C-alpha positions in Angstrom: 9.1 -29.6 55.1 12.0 -30.0 52.7 11.5 -32.0 49.5 13.4 -35.3 49.6 16.2 -35.5 47.1 14.8 -38.7 45.5 11.4 -37.0 44.8 13.1 -34.0 43.3 15.3 -36.0 40.9 12.3 -38.1 39.9 10.3 -34.9 39.3 13.2 -33.4 37.2 13.4 -36.6 35.2 9.7 -36.6 34.5 9.9 -33.0 33.4 12.7 -33.8 31.0 10.8 -36.7 29.6 7.8 -34.5 29.1 9.9 -31.8 27.3 11.5 -34.5 25.2 8.0 -35.8 24.2 7.0 -32.2 23.2 10.0 -31.5 21.1 10.3 -34.9 19.5 6.6 -35.8 18.9 4.1 -33.1 19.5 5.8 -30.1 18.0 6.8 -31.8 14.7 3.2 -33.1 14.3 1.8 -29.6 15.0 4.1 -28.1 12.4 3.4 -30.8 9.8 -0.4 -30.9 10.4 -1.6 -27.5 11.6 -5.2 -27.1 12.8 -6.7 -24.2 10.8 -10.2 -24.9 12.3 -9.2 -23.8 15.8 -6.4 -21.3 15.1 -4.4 -19.1 17.4 -3.7 -16.8 14.4 -6.9 -16.4 12.3 -5.2 -14.6 9.5 -2.6 -17.3 9.1 -5.2 -20.0 9.2 -7.3 -18.3 6.5 -4.2 -17.9 4.3 -3.4 -21.6 4.9 -6.8 -22.7 3.8 -7.5 -20.3 0.9 -4.1 -19.3 -0.4 -1.7 -22.2 0.3 1.1 -21.0 -2.1 1.1 -17.5 -0.5 1.1 -19.2 3.0 4.2 -21.2 2.1 6.0 -18.1 0.9 5.1 -16.2 4.0 6.3 -19.1 6.3 9.6 -19.2 4.4 10.0 -15.5 4.7 9.4 -15.7 8.5 11.8 -18.5 8.9 14.5 -16.6 7.0 13.8 -13.4 9.0 13.4 -14.8 12.5 14.5 -18.5 12.7 18.0 -18.7 11.3 21.4 -18.2 12.9 21.9 -15.1 10.8 18.6 -13.6 12.1 19.6 -14.4 15.7 23.0 -12.7 15.2 21.3 -9.5 13.8 18.9 -9.5 16.7 21.8 -9.8 19.2 23.7 -7.0 17.5 20.6 -4.8 17.7 20.2 -5.5 21.4 23.9 -4.9 22.0 23.8 -1.5 20.3 20.7 -0.4 22.3 22.2 0.6 25.7 18.9 1.9 27.3 16.1 -0.3 28.5 12.5 0.5 27.7 11.9 1.4 31.3 14.7 4.1 31.4 12.2 6.8 30.5 10.6 6.4 34.0 12.1 7.2 37.4 11.9 4.5 40.0 9.1 6.3 41.8 7.0 6.6 38.6 7.6 2.9 37.8 6.7 1.8 41.3 3.3 3.6 41.0 2.4 2.0 37.7 -0.1 -0.8 37.6 0.5 -3.9 35.4 
């Protein structure tokens, strides 16, 4: 049974509102007030709690290296210069027999 167009547009609108909420509310709060008690990255949480100055320097370094327009340009240039994919070492038959 096809999805009625009104349901789909309502669904799309709800998804956009949810994404908007994530980017405008949740993500800034998470970045401003991280939760080191239940971390995804234990090393970063330990540094945040015990060496806050070192943590701030590390975050600034990561932002500079991975979250700037310049870093994005460098990454794109590296991808453009690499003409082979990581799967090119395997034939189609070998790749088909591999388990994920």
